N, C-alpha and C positions, 0 to 999 in steps of 0.2 A: 504493500500500500504506500503510495507516494505521500510525502509530507505536505501539509497544506501550505500554499503560498501566503505571503504577507500582503494583505489588502486592507486599506483603511476604510473608513465608513463611507467614502465617496467612490470606492471602486478602484482607486489608484494602487497599482502593485508596487511594492517597495523592493527595489533591486540594487540599491546603492547605499553603502554605509560610509559616512565620513567620520574619521577617527582623529580626534585631537590627542597627540601623544605627549604634549607638554604645554604649559601655560607660559613658558619662558621664551624670550626672544633676544637676539643680538642687535635688534634695531628698536627704535621708538617712534614709529611713523605717526605723524600728527593726527591723522584721521582714525587711527586704530587704537592708540593707547592714550589715556589721560595724561596730562603733563606731569602729574606727580607719580606716575607709574601705577602699578597694581600690587595688591598683597599677594605674594607668590604662595602657591600651595606647598604645604609640607611634603617632604619626599614620600612619606608613608601614605599620603592621600592620592598619589598618582598611580594609575593602573600599571601593573607589571605587564611585560610583553605576553606572558602566558595567559594573563587574564583577558587582554585584548583579543588574543587569538581564540580564546574560548567563546567570547561573544561573537566573533566573526564566524566561527564554525557553526554555531547555532543559527546565525542569520543565513549562512550559505545553505544550510539544510532546508531552508524555507524560502529559497528563491533569490537571495541577495547574490549578485554576481560580480559586483565591483566594489573595491575598497579604496578610498582616498585618504592618505595620511596628511594631517595638517598640524598646526600648533596653536598658539605661539609660532615659533620657528622649529619645525620638526627636526632639522639637522643639528640642533643643539642637544637633542636627546642622545645620550651615549649609546653606541652599538646598534643604531637604527637598522642596519642591514640584517641583524638577527631577527628583528620583528618582520621585516619583509620576507625573509626566508620562511618563517612560521606561517605567514599568510599564504605564501605561494604553494605551500604543501596542503592547503585545505581544499578538499574536493568541492568543485562548484565555483570557486573564486577564479574568474577569468581575467580580471584586469585589476592591477594594483598601480596606483598613481600617487603623486606627491605634489603638494603645493608648498612652495618655498620662496624666500626672498633671493635665493641664489648665491649669496655671498660665501657659503661654505661648500657649494656644489662642486667646485673644481676638485676638492679632496674626496668627495663621497660619490660622485656620479658613477664611477666604474664599479666599486663594490656594491652599490645599490642595484645596478643593472644586473650584475652577476647573481645577486640574491633573488631576483625576480621582478624588480620594479620595471614597469612598462613605459611610463610617461611622466613628464613634469610640467607643472604650471609655475611660471615665475612672475613675480610682481615687478612691474616696470612703469613708473609714473611719470618719468621724464627722460629725455635724452641728454640733458645738460648736467654735467658732473656736480656743479655747485648746487643746483636746485635739488638734485638727488640727495645730496648730503643734508640739505635743509629739511626736506620732506621726511626723510628717514631719521633725522636727528643723529647723523654721523656715519651713514653708509657710504661705501665706495662703489661708484658706477664701474670702475675698472674691474673690481672683483666680481661684480655682477656679470660682465661680459665674459670673463674667464669661466664663470660657471656655465654660461650658455654654451660656450665652445666645448667644455667638458661633457655636457649633457649630449650634445650632438655626436661627439666622438664615441660616447658610450651607447648610442642608439636609443636614447630616451626621447623618442619622437612620436608624433609631431609635438614640437615645443609650442606651448601656449604662453603668451605674454599678457598678463592681466594689468590693465590700467584703470585705477580709480580716477574718474574725471572730476576735477575740482575747479569751479569757476574762479577766475582770477589767479590761478596757480599754474595749471597745466593745460587749460582748454585751448590755449594758443598753439599747442603742439600736436593737436589731433591729426592734422594732415601728415605731418612727418612721421608720427607713430604708425598711422595706418599704412604708410608707404613701405614700412618694414615687411608687410605681407606681400608686397610686389617683388621686393629684392630677395626675399628668403622664403623657404617653405614653412613659415611660422604662422600661427594663428594669433592674431592680435585681438584682444577682447576688451571693450570699453565697458566699465561698470559704474552704475550710479552710486553715489555716496549713500550709505545706509545709516539711518539715525540710531546707532547703538550708543553706548556710553562714551561719546566723543564730542560732547557739546560744550566743554569748557574751552576758553580761548586757546588757540594753537600757538600763539607767540607772535612776535614782531614780524611783519612782512606777510602775514597770512590774513585772509578775510575771516570774518566771524564764521563759525561753523554753520550757522543758519543761512548764511549767504553763499556758501560754497557749493550747494547742490546744483548740478548741471544735468538736466533731464535727457533721456534718450532722444526726444524730439529735437532738442537743441543740438545734440551730437550729430544726428542725421542731417540737419540743416547745414552744420559746419562742414560736413564731409561731402555734401552734395556735388561740389566741383569735381570730385574724383570719379563720379559715375558708378556708384556701387551697383553690383549685379546680385540680386537675391539668389541664395542657394537653398535648395530643399533641405529641410531639417533631417538630421541623422542622429542615431543613437549616441554618438560620441560627443555631440555638442551640448548636451545638457539643456539648461534653460536659455541658452544664447540664441538670439536671432542672428542668422549668418548671411554674410555677403562675400563677394569676391571683387577685386579690382581687375579690370581688363588686363590680361597678360600676367596677372599675379600668380605667384607660386603658392601662396598660403591663403588664409581666410581672414575675414574681419567679423567679429561677433559683438553683440550688445547684450548686456545683462542688466535688466531694468526692473528691479523689485518694486519700484514705485510708479515710474512713468508708464510701463506696460507690464504689469505683474505677471509672473509665470506660474502662479500657484497651481493652476489646473493641471500642470504637467509634472508636479513634484513627485519624484519617485525615491526620495531619500530620507534617511534617518541619521541623526548625529549622535556621536558618543563623545562626551567631554573627557578631558584628561583626568578629572577626578571621578569618572565613572558614573555619569548620568546620561540617560537617553534624553535627547532634546528633539521633540517631534517637529519643531519649526524654528528655523534660524532666528526669525524676528519675533519670537514669542518666548516668554520666560519660563514656561511650563517645563519641568524636568522630572524624570522618573529615576530614582536612585537604583543603581545596578551593583555597584562595587561591594557594598556591605552584604547584599544577598549572595553575591558570588563567593565572597570569602567565608560565608557561613555554609557553603555547599548547597545552596538552594537552586532549583532549576531556573534557567534563564528564559526559557520560551515564554512563560506567562508574562514576564516583564517586557519582553520584546513585543508581544502581542498587545499588551496594554499601551505601550508607547505608540505603536502603529495606529491603534484604535483611537488615540487621542489627537492624532494629526488634525489640525483645523482645515476647513475648506480653503481658507486663505489667511494670510497673516493679518494681524490686528491693525497694522499701520494704515490699511485701506479704510478702516472705519474710524481710526483715531490717529491722524497723521502727526500729531504732536507728541505721541507716546514715545518714550525712549527706553530701550532695553536696559536691564540692570547690569548685564555683563558687557564688557567691551569685546571687540572682535577677537582680540588676542586670547580671550578666555573661552571662546566658543569654537574657533577653528574655521569659521567662514563656510 
């Protein structure tokens, strides 16, 4: 008898698990982390690799086929290739990917690929080194490009570059960023700013967080001179609306949780670094898993509970002024 698939109350099948492996990061991006930082989780509250694998194994037995590792910055978690190897050994898991800022990828791309990692998404909000350092509060664009090169050499493709578009910060670079998809077989994805715990002032030279939102409609208008050609949706593009430039090697995508929300297509569940299922990225509801796991209790009822509590759509559509209690670094995106 086949195990039942995971379907929420609206008939959406859950096939994708996003796992935050740490709440720590080697950067302090202005739109991601509050200026004062966050209270870091004690070591004992972080899920061990074997515990993450146990959750993934249960999920895979009920239809989950893809796992994405996130953070914080996942590459600051020691021995991450060991986790990738554990996940790759799970029957039913077909795709393991990673979201990273890329600064440590030059060192880890090859061992991650050898362990079973398939693809990487990298955060790139500007092509200007000085602006990169300001947005990330200290990051090196040179190190980022070294990470991209290492990922390509290791076969972690197609490479996706994620840009959070900020009015008055990097919206003037959309044309140049999009053109990367013409020059390289990369997928450039423009993302609307999400109102998580990032509303305190970002510092001198930045707009107020309330004024930084730049909608998908504005992005499309800014990019209109490039003559975007729509591309049919595919399983690998997730919630992104996808386009191509004439003669381009890669793709251009738009992720718009507010301007054109994608909730009706949501096939994912999130697992936080401290062991909570989070049914919706932009909702604060969480179902504790880690304590039950360490008591030896079955995981499937908690997994089914989390799936059953997925909302039809995120709360921001009804309450646009609501702000999530956790910042993006604590959720994993």
